[in-house]
ZAKOLPA-833086 format. One line per field, with one value per residue (C-alpha): residue number from 1; x, y, z; residue in one letter. Coordinates in nm, 2 decimals, always signed. Layout:
N
nr c(NUM,...)
px c(X,...)
py c(Y,...)
pz c(Z,...)
rest c(A,...)
END
This chain:
518
nr c(1,2,3,4,5,6,7,8,9,10,11,12,13,14,15,16,17,18,19,20,21,22,23,24,25,26,27,28,29,30,31,32,33,34,35,36,37,38,39,40,41,42,43,44,45,46,47,48,49,50,51,52,53,54,55,56,57,58,59,60,61,62,63,64,65,66,67,68,69,70,71,72,73,74,75,76,77,78,79,80,81,82,83,84,85,86,87,88,89,90,91,92,93,94,95,96,97,98,99,100,101,102,103,104,105,106,107,108,109,110,111,112,113,114,115,116,117,118,119,120,121,122,123,124,125,126,127,128,129,130,131,132,133,134,135,136,137,138,139,140,141,142,143,144,145,146,147,148,149,150,151,152,153,154,155,156,157,158,159,160,161,162,163,164,165,166,167,168,169,170,171,172,173,174,175,176,177,178,179,180,181,182,183,184,185,186,187,188,189,190,191,192,193,194,195,196,197,198,199,200,201,202,203,204,205,206,207,208,209,210,211,212,213,214,215,216,217,218,219,220,221,222,223,224,225,226,227,228,229,230,231,232,233,234,235,236,237,238,239,240,241,242,243,244,245,246,247,248,249,250,251,252,253,254,255,256,257,258,259,260,261,262,263,264,265,266,267,268,269,270,271,272,273,274,275,276,277,278,279,280,281,282,283,284,285,286,287,288,289,290,291,292,293,294,295,296,297,298,299,300,301,302,303,304,305,306,307,308,309,310,311,312,313,314,315,316,317,318,319,320,321,322,323,324,325,326,327,328,329,330,331,332,333,334,335,336,337,338,339,340,341,342,343,344,345,346,347,348,349,350,351,352,353,354,355,356,357,358,359,360,361,362,363,364,365,366,367,368,369,370,371,372,373,374,375,376,377,378,379,380,381,382,383,384,385,386,387,388,389,390,391,392,393,394,395,396,397,398,399,400,401,402,403,404,405,406,407,408,409,410,411,412,413,414,415,416,417,418,419,420,421,422,423,424,425,426,427,428,429,430,431,432,433,434,435,436,437,438,439,440,441,442,443,444,445,446,447,448,449,450,451,452,453,454,455,456,457,458,459,460,461,462,463,464,465,466,467,468,469,470,471,472,473,474,475,476,477,478,479,480,481,482,483,484,485,486,487,488,489,490,491,492,493,494,495,496,497,498,499,500,501,502,503,504,505,506,507,508,509,510,511,512,513,514,515,516,517,518)
px c(+1.59,+1.79,+2.17,+2.33,+2.69,+2.95,+3.17,+3.16,+3.43,+3.32,+3.06,+2.89,+2.87,+2.72,+2.45,+2.39,+2.30,+1.96,+1.66,+1.55,+1.76,+1.93,+1.82,+1.94,+2.29,+2.41,+2.78,+2.94,+3.30,+3.38,+3.72,+3.76,+3.57,+3.61,+3.91,+4.11,+4.36,+4.23,+4.21,+3.83,+3.71,+3.58,+3.30,+2.94,+2.64,+2.29,+2.03,+1.68,+1.52,+1.76,+1.67,+2.01,+2.15,+2.40,+2.74,+2.94,+3.17,+3.01,+2.64,+2.54,+2.19,+2.05,+1.79,+1.69,+1.33,+1.38,+1.43,+1.74,+2.11,+2.45,+2.65,+3.03,+3.16,+3.43,+3.53,+3.70,+3.93,+3.81,+4.00,+3.95,+3.99,+3.66,+3.49,+3.67,+3.95,+4.21,+4.52,+4.67,+4.75,+4.52,+4.16,+3.98,+3.92,+3.72,+3.39,+3.53,+3.73,+3.43,+3.21,+3.48,+3.49,+3.11,+3.08,+3.32,+3.18,+3.33,+3.67,+3.71,+4.03,+4.04,+4.34,+4.50,+4.70,+5.01,+4.92,+4.86,+4.50,+4.38,+4.14,+3.93,+4.05,+3.74,+3.55,+3.81,+3.74,+3.54,+3.62,+3.39,+3.40,+3.59,+3.78,+4.14,+4.30,+4.60,+4.76,+5.06,+5.29,+5.01,+5.01,+4.71,+4.74,+4.52,+4.55,+4.42,+4.09,+4.09,+3.90,+3.81,+3.91,+4.10,+4.19,+4.26,+4.13,+3.87,+3.76,+3.48,+3.35,+3.45,+3.63,+3.85,+4.03,+4.38,+4.56,+4.89,+5.14,+5.14,+5.21,+4.97,+5.09,+4.93,+5.02,+5.20,+5.05,+4.72,+4.50,+4.29,+4.14,+4.36,+4.50,+4.59,+4.66,+4.46,+4.19,+4.08,+3.80,+3.67,+3.82,+3.86,+4.10,+4.29,+4.61,+4.83,+5.14,+5.41,+5.24,+5.42,+5.26,+5.43,+5.38,+5.06,+4.96,+4.90,+4.97,+5.03,+4.81,+4.55,+4.39,+4.11,+3.73,+3.48,+3.57,+3.89,+4.04,+4.10,+4.34,+4.56,+4.87,+5.11,+5.39,+5.66,+5.52,+5.70,+5.58,+5.80,+5.81,+5.47,+5.41,+5.27,+5.37,+5.41,+5.14,+4.92,+4.74,+4.46,+4.23,+4.31,+4.38,+4.60,+4.81,+5.13,+5.37,+5.66,+5.94,+5.83,+6.01,+5.89,+6.12,+6.14,+5.83,+5.85,+5.63,+5.37,+5.40,+5.49,+5.69,+5.72,+5.79,+5.50,+5.27,+5.07,+4.85,+4.50,+4.22,+3.96,+3.80,+4.00,+4.26,+4.53,+4.61,+4.85,+5.05,+5.37,+5.66,+5.90,+6.19,+6.11,+6.31,+6.24,+6.49,+6.54,+6.22,+6.23,+6.06,+6.06,+6.12,+5.87,+5.64,+5.40,+5.19,+4.84,+4.75,+4.40,+4.27,+4.24,+4.55,+4.81,+4.85,+5.09,+5.31,+5.63,+5.92,+6.15,+6.45,+6.38,+6.64,+6.59,+6.84,+6.89,+6.56,+6.54,+6.48,+6.47,+6.19,+5.98,+5.70,+5.48,+5.21,+5.22,+5.14,+5.33,+5.60,+5.86,+6.16,+6.40,+6.68,+6.65,+6.93,+6.90,+7.16,+7.24,+7.02,+7.29,+7.09,+7.14,+6.95,+6.79,+6.76,+6.79,+6.51,+6.30,+6.03,+5.81,+5.54,+5.55,+5.40,+5.60,+5.87,+6.13,+6.41,+6.67,+6.93,+6.92,+7.23,+7.25,+7.52,+7.59,+7.29,+7.37,+7.16,+7.12,+6.82,+6.61,+6.34,+6.15,+5.85,+5.82,+5.78,+5.87,+6.12,+6.39,+6.69,+6.90,+7.18,+7.18,+7.50,+7.52,+7.80,+7.75,+7.88,+8.20,+8.33,+8.34,+8.60,+8.51,+8.33,+7.96,+7.97,+7.83,+7.53,+7.22,+7.44,+7.41,+7.42,+7.13,+6.89,+6.64,+6.46,+6.15,+5.98,+5.86,+5.89,+6.09,+5.97,+5.96,+6.02,+6.15,+6.42,+6.64,+6.96,+7.15,+7.42,+7.44,+7.75,+7.78,+8.07,+8.16,+7.87,+7.92,+7.79,+7.77,+7.74,+7.44,+7.23,+6.97,+6.79,+6.49,+6.42,+6.41,+6.50,+6.67,+6.91,+7.22,+7.39,+7.66,+7.70,+8.02,+8.08,+8.38,+8.52,+8.26,+8.28,+8.16,+8.09,+8.06,+7.76,+7.58,+7.32,+7.12,+6.82,+6.84,+6.76,+6.75,+6.90,+7.17,+7.49,+7.66,+7.90,+7.96,+8.29,+8.39,+8.69,+8.80,+8.56,+8.59,+8.73,+8.54,+8.76,+9.05,+9.00,+8.65,+8.43,+8.43,+8.39,+8.09,+7.93,+7.65,+7.50,+7.20,+7.04,+7.09,+7.04,+7.05,+7.20,+7.43,+7.74,+7.92,+8.15,+8.21,+8.54,+8.66,+8.95,+9.05,+9.25,+9.41,+9.11,+8.88,+8.90,+8.82,+8.70,+8.39,+8.26,+7.95,+7.84,+7.81,+7.43,+7.39,+7.32,+7.33,+7.49,+7.68,+8.01,+8.12,+8.38,+8.46,+8.78,+8.98,+9.24,+9.48)
py c(+22.14,+21.82,+21.85,+21.54,+21.44,+21.46,+21.18,+20.86,+20.62,+20.28,+20.11,+20.00,+20.36,+20.44,+20.18,+20.31,+20.67,+20.76,+20.83,+21.02,+20.95,+21.24,+21.34,+21.16,+21.27,+21.35,+21.24,+21.12,+21.03,+20.70,+20.66,+20.28,+19.96,+19.81,+19.95,+20.27,+20.25,+19.93,+20.08,+20.02,+20.38,+20.61,+20.84,+20.72,+20.89,+20.82,+20.69,+20.72,+20.49,+20.20,+19.85,+19.70,+19.43,+19.53,+19.38,+19.53,+19.71,+19.93,+19.91,+19.97,+19.95,+20.05,+19.78,+19.55,+19.64,+20.01,+20.17,+20.38,+20.28,+20.43,+20.37,+20.40,+20.66,+20.51,+20.47,+20.15,+20.04,+19.83,+19.74,+19.41,+19.62,+19.79,+19.46,+19.40,+19.18,+19.19,+19.05,+18.96,+18.60,+18.47,+18.59,+18.40,+18.66,+18.43,+18.60,+18.95,+18.86,+18.69,+19.00,+19.22,+19.00,+18.99,+19.37,+19.41,+19.55,+19.47,+19.63,+19.69,+19.61,+19.45,+19.56,+19.36,+19.60,+19.44,+19.17,+18.80,+18.70,+18.37,+18.18,+17.87,+17.64,+17.42,+17.73,+17.93,+18.26,+18.24,+18.50,+18.65,+18.77,+19.08,+19.16,+19.22,+19.11,+19.32,+19.12,+19.36,+19.22,+19.05,+18.68,+18.45,+18.14,+17.84,+17.52,+17.19,+17.03,+16.65,+16.48,+16.81,+16.96,+17.26,+17.57,+17.94,+18.10,+17.94,+18.03,+17.82,+17.90,+18.26,+18.48,+18.79,+18.77,+18.91,+18.82,+18.99,+19.01,+18.85,+18.51,+18.21,+17.97,+17.63,+17.35,+17.02,+16.87,+16.70,+16.47,+16.67,+16.52,+16.77,+17.11,+17.38,+17.75,+17.86,+17.63,+17.73,+17.52,+17.61,+17.96,+18.18,+18.47,+18.42,+18.62,+18.54,+18.76,+18.77,+18.55,+18.31,+17.97,+17.76,+17.47,+17.33,+16.97,+16.92,+17.20,+17.57,+17.61,+17.36,+17.42,+17.18,+17.16,+16.98,+17.17,+17.30,+17.64,+17.86,+18.14,+18.13,+18.33,+18.26,+18.51,+18.58,+18.35,+18.12,+17.78,+17.65,+17.34,+17.20,+16.83,+16.72,+16.99,+17.36,+17.36,+17.09,+17.13,+16.87,+17.03,+17.34,+17.51,+17.80,+17.82,+18.03,+18.00,+18.25,+18.38,+18.17,+17.94,+17.59,+17.46,+17.20,+16.99,+16.67,+16.45,+16.31,+16.16,+16.29,+16.55,+16.77,+17.13,+17.14,+16.84,+16.85,+16.54,+16.51,+16.39,+16.13,+16.24,+16.57,+16.71,+16.98,+17.17,+17.45,+17.48,+17.68,+17.72,+18.01,+18.15,+17.96,+17.77,+17.41,+17.31,+17.09,+16.89,+16.54,+16.41,+16.56,+16.93,+16.96,+16.66,+16.64,+16.32,+16.20,+16.05,+15.92,+16.17,+16.19,+16.37,+16.64,+16.82,+17.10,+17.15,+17.36,+17.45,+17.73,+17.90,+17.74,+17.64,+17.29,+17.18,+16.93,+16.74,+16.36,+16.40,+16.71,+16.73,+16.42,+16.39,+16.08,+16.03,+16.39,+16.49,+16.77,+16.86,+17.14,+17.17,+17.45,+17.64,+17.50,+17.45,+17.12,+17.02,+16.80,+16.50,+16.25,+15.94,+15.61,+15.61,+15.95,+16.18,+16.55,+16.51,+16.20,+16.14,+15.83,+15.74,+16.10,+16.16,+16.44,+16.62,+16.89,+16.89,+17.15,+17.40,+17.28,+17.27,+16.96,+16.91,+16.67,+16.45,+16.08,+16.03,+16.32,+16.29,+15.97,+15.90,+15.57,+15.45,+15.79,+15.87,+16.17,+16.30,+16.54,+16.59,+16.87,+17.10,+17.01,+17.03,+16.74,+16.71,+16.40,+16.30,+16.16,+15.80,+15.59,+15.32,+14.96,+14.75,+14.83,+15.12,+15.36,+15.14,+15.35,+15.66,+15.75,+16.10,+16.04,+15.74,+15.66,+15.33,+15.13,+14.95,+14.60,+14.59,+14.76,+15.12,+15.29,+15.66,+15.71,+15.98,+16.21,+16.28,+16.56,+16.82,+16.75,+16.77,+16.49,+16.48,+16.28,+16.04,+15.77,+15.52,+15.53,+15.87,+15.78,+15.46,+15.35,+15.04,+14.85,+15.11,+15.13,+15.42,+15.63,+15.89,+15.98,+16.26,+16.52,+16.48,+16.53,+16.26,+16.26,+16.13,+15.86,+15.58,+15.32,+15.34,+15.65,+15.52,+15.20,+15.02,+14.73,+14.58,+14.89,+14.85,+15.06,+15.36,+15.61,+15.69,+15.96,+16.25,+16.20,+16.29,+16.05,+16.05,+15.96,+15.67,+15.36,+15.52,+15.31,+15.01,+15.00,+14.81,+14.68,+14.90,+14.99,+15.35,+15.25,+14.91,+14.74,+14.43,+14.21,+14.18,+14.54,+14.51,+14.73,+15.03,+15.28,+15.39,+15.66,+15.96,+15.94,+16.05,+15.80,+15.87,+15.54,+15.69,+15.48,+15.33,+15.20,+14.85,+14.89,+15.19,+15.01,+14.67,+14.48,+14.16,+13.85,+13.83,+14.18,+14.17,+14.39,+14.69,+14.93,+15.09,+15.38,+15.65,+15.66,+15.81,+15.62,+15.82,+15.70)
pz c(+26.18,+26.27,+26.27,+26.13,+26.23,+25.95,+26.08,+26.28,+26.40,+26.25,+26.04,+26.36,+26.46,+26.12,+26.18,+26.53,+26.42,+26.56,+26.34,+26.15,+25.85,+25.67,+25.33,+25.02,+24.91,+25.26,+25.30,+25.62,+25.69,+25.86,+26.01,+26.02,+25.96,+26.31,+26.49,+26.44,+26.16,+26.00,+25.66,+25.63,+25.65,+25.38,+25.27,+25.26,+25.09,+25.21,+24.96,+25.11,+24.85,+24.86,+24.98,+24.89,+25.12,+25.38,+25.28,+25.57,+25.33,+25.06,+25.17,+25.53,+25.66,+26.00,+25.97,+25.68,+25.76,+25.70,+25.36,+25.32,+25.29,+25.34,+25.01,+25.00,+24.77,+24.54,+24.17,+24.04,+24.32,+24.61,+24.92,+25.12,+25.43,+25.36,+25.44,+25.77,+25.64,+25.92,+25.75,+26.08,+26.00,+26.27,+26.21,+25.93,+25.65,+25.41,+25.45,+25.42,+25.11,+24.95,+25.01,+24.86,+24.55,+24.52,+24.51,+24.22,+23.90,+23.55,+23.53,+23.90,+24.09,+24.43,+24.64,+24.92,+25.15,+25.31,+25.56,+25.59,+25.51,+25.64,+25.42,+25.52,+25.24,+25.24,+25.13,+24.93,+24.77,+24.45,+24.18,+23.92,+23.57,+23.44,+23.76,+23.87,+24.20,+24.30,+24.58,+24.61,+24.88,+25.07,+25.17,+25.15,+25.37,+25.44,+25.64,+25.50,+25.60,+25.62,+25.34,+25.16,+24.82,+24.96,+24.77,+24.84,+24.52,+24.29,+23.94,+23.80,+23.46,+23.48,+23.23,+23.20,+23.53,+23.62,+23.94,+24.02,+24.29,+24.64,+24.78,+24.83,+25.10,+25.16,+25.38,+25.31,+25.63,+25.68,+25.48,+25.24,+24.93,+24.75,+24.82,+24.57,+24.56,+24.25,+24.12,+23.77,+23.62,+23.28,+23.31,+23.00,+22.95,+23.28,+23.34,+23.65,+23.69,+23.96,+24.21,+24.43,+24.52,+24.78,+25.02,+24.87,+24.93,+24.56,+24.32,+24.33,+24.02,+23.88,+23.54,+23.48,+23.40,+23.19,+22.87,+23.02,+23.07,+22.76,+22.69,+23.01,+23.07,+23.36,+23.37,+23.62,+23.88,+24.12,+24.25,+24.53,+24.75,+24.66,+24.70,+24.37,+24.12,+24.09,+23.83,+23.68,+23.35,+23.33,+23.08,+22.88,+22.55,+22.45,+22.77,+22.78,+23.07,+23.06,+23.28,+23.58,+23.83,+23.93,+24.20,+24.48,+24.42,+24.63,+24.84,+24.60,+24.25,+24.00,+24.21,+23.89,+23.84,+23.59,+23.52,+23.20,+23.26,+23.10,+23.32,+23.20,+22.87,+22.87,+22.64,+22.65,+22.33,+22.25,+22.57,+22.56,+22.81,+22.75,+22.94,+23.26,+23.52,+23.63,+23.90,+24.20,+24.17,+24.30,+23.99,+23.64,+23.57,+23.28,+23.24,+22.94,+22.92,+22.81,+23.15,+23.15,+22.89,+22.52,+22.40,+22.45,+22.12,+22.01,+22.31,+22.31,+22.54,+22.43,+22.60,+22.94,+23.20,+23.34,+23.61,+23.89,+23.88,+23.86,+23.49,+23.27,+23.01,+22.96,+22.69,+22.68,+22.42,+22.30,+21.94,+21.77,+22.02,+21.98,+22.22,+22.11,+22.27,+22.62,+22.86,+23.04,+23.30,+23.60,+23.56,+23.66,+23.78,+23.60,+23.27,+23.36,+23.06,+23.00,+22.73,+22.70,+22.44,+22.46,+22.20,+22.07,+21.72,+21.56,+21.75,+21.66,+21.92,+21.81,+21.93,+22.29,+22.52,+22.75,+23.00,+23.29,+23.22,+23.23,+22.92,+22.68,+22.44,+22.45,+22.19,+22.24,+22.04,+21.88,+21.52,+21.29,+21.54,+21.43,+21.66,+21.51,+21.61,+21.98,+22.19,+22.44,+22.69,+22.91,+23.25,+23.10,+23.06,+23.37,+23.44,+23.41,+23.15,+23.12,+23.36,+23.10,+23.00,+22.93,+22.93,+22.56,+22.42,+22.18,+22.16,+21.88,+21.95,+21.90,+22.19,+22.11,+21.73,+21.46,+21.43,+21.09,+21.04,+21.39,+21.39,+21.20,+21.40,+21.23,+21.30,+21.67,+21.89,+22.13,+22.38,+22.69,+22.68,+22.95,+22.70,+22.32,+22.14,+21.93,+21.95,+21.69,+21.82,+21.68,+21.41,+21.04,+20.81,+21.08,+20.95,+21.15,+20.95,+21.00,+21.37,+21.57,+21.84,+22.07,+22.40,+22.46,+22.71,+22.46,+22.09,+21.87,+21.67,+21.76,+21.54,+21.69,+21.51,+21.29,+20.92,+20.60,+20.78,+20.68,+20.87,+20.67,+20.71,+21.09,+21.25,+21.53,+21.77,+22.11,+22.16,+22.38,+22.69,+22.94,+22.86,+22.61,+22.29,+22.38,+22.17,+21.80,+21.68,+21.46,+21.55,+21.36,+21.53,+21.58,+21.24,+21.14,+20.76,+20.45,+20.61,+20.42,+20.61,+20.40,+20.41,+20.78,+20.93,+21.19,+21.42,+21.58,+21.87,+22.13,+22.30,+22.03,+21.90,+21.53,+21.33,+21.19,+21.25,+21.11,+21.27,+21.06,+21.11,+20.96,+20.58,+20.28,+20.45,+20.22,+20.34,+20.11,+20.11,+20.49,+20.60,+20.86,+21.06,+21.33)
rest c(M,V,A,F,P,T,S,V,G,T,L,A,G,L,R,A,L,P,L,P,F,P,P,S,G,F,V,I,A,V,S,A,H,T,T,P,G,D,G,G,G,G,S,F,R,F,D,A,L,S,W,A,L,D,N,N,G,T,I,V,A,K,S,P,A,L,R,G,R,W,L,R,V,Y,A,K,D,V,S,V,R,W,F,G,A,R,G,D,G,R,T,P,D,T,V,A,L,Q,R,A,V,D,V,L,R,P,G,D,T,L,H,F,P,V,G,T,Y,R,I,E,S,D,K,G,V,K,L,K,N,D,V,R,L,D,L,G,T,A,T,L,V,G,A,N,V,A,G,V,K,C,R,L,L,E,I,E,G,R,R,N,I,L,I,S,G,G,T,L,V,G,S,R,A,G,T,P,E,W,G,V,G,L,L,A,S,D,A,Q,N,L,F,V,E,K,V,T,F,R,D,F,H,F,D,G,I,L,L,T,G,N,V,G,C,R,K,V,V,I,R,G,C,R,A,L,N,N,R,R,S,G,M,T,V,A,A,A,A,D,V,T,V,S,D,S,V,F,Q,G,S,Q,G,Q,D,P,E,A,G,V,N,V,E,T,G,P,G,A,R,V,E,D,V,R,F,E,G,S,T,F,S,G,N,A,G,I,G,L,Y,L,H,R,G,L,G,E,R,V,L,R,A,S,A,T,A,N,W,V,E,G,N,A,Q,G,I,V,A,D,E,V,D,A,L,R,L,V,D,N,S,V,A,G,H,R,G,Q,A,H,A,G,I,A,L,E,Q,V,A,G,A,F,V,A,D,N,E,L,S,Q,N,F,R,G,I,Y,S,A,G,S,T,S,V,E,I,R,R,N,T,I,V,G,T,G,P,L,P,G,E,G,S,G,E,D,G,E,G,I,V,C,R,G,L,T,A,P,L,D,N,A,C,I,V,A,N,N,I,V,Q,R,A,A,G,S,G,I,L,A,F,L,V,S,R,A,A,I,V,D,N,V,V,S,E,T,G,Q,R,G,I,Y,L,R,Y,A,S,R,G,E,V,R,G,N,N,L,S,G,T,G,R,E,A,A,H,L,Y,D,V,I,E,V,V,Q,F,S,D,A,N,T,L,S,A,N,V,I,R,L,G,T,S,A,R,R,P,L,A,I,A,A,N,C,R,S,N,R,V,L,D,N,V,I,L,P)
END
């Protein structure tokens, strides 16, 4: 009777066992994959009838020409170390990682023990359906390859994937066609949680595809120091980003924390940003725009912190936008806005707190915009005539022709605007109602080419501080016709020129029941 060993040192030792094979069901212990202590050992059971391909991790064959395989004994959890991944930061682990992914069954979890796993970014690691990646505290790294679309993890047309933990590190150097951490193309039911993405040539995360990604959740992630953006959404629907940080994007336009920009023929629908931070980006904190695609529809940002970017939140050619309860601060560049809407169709901007932005809320060429209950504290009046130009608290304006049904501006608090508190320019039927405006550099409320609007119930004080007696508290100029100005409380103060002034070329304006105080 043949005595079979009950243990060997490595998978190579398992392959080297002499014939004859043991009977089916015989179990042997393997100490390591390649070297002692590498975490790749385990128990293997012999299957005398198997012709399965050797994958150097869970299936081991003495020879492909001989029937009989050693099959690793395991349940639902798989380790990348079983396949020879070193995690030493030097050895390419791409092949081992891909083999580990390929062996996963629906519902399996792939674990990455602590270490730094080097991935060849021109190949990437391609994920499959119905799996979980637990990166733990591991780091995945990959240098760029010139002229190539580089990525570390790739999901193409796959569904039901969860990625958690760990750090993905790219490279800002080199000349790749592009370089991203996670490339998701036409993915469905994708959940990414508590992953850090940093130093990528393009984006930490890219959501794209022919039909786009569907049902994506990004939660508790960090995207730091990427060149183009922390995250780009080019084609997707039903995306939720929450409790995440997008910081320090700089190096390639648009240098945004998050860039929602549709590609040719694509659309983005139902994208939500909640409780996240967008800070210190060289461009825009949160940038939503149509780009070259068809449309961006139903986008929202709620309870986010947006600070110290070139501009805060910018939406361009977006339909059905909702911005509520965000804190937006520190965008102090000339004419840079905390919140800017350009050619937006339908927006609700409410209950936001804006501070130390040169311009507060700016709506240009947009229709059906409601700006309500926001608190806006600007950068303060500046000395010298004209120094506060483009530093308004709230702007509602058309672009090249008078714009109808542009804005309702109601119940806002506007303080310390460098320019005018509220400007309506090249619009008709705008409503400026029940706002409190104080300590502005220029006017309190300013109408230019604004017709058939309503200015009612506003409380204005401390205006004209840029240059004494140069600006009126409410000023109506440049063919602003048929407006109603009523029930406003106007405190003239020591700096304003007049409480309310209407230019001679402005016709049929009604002035009713205003209260003028010293």
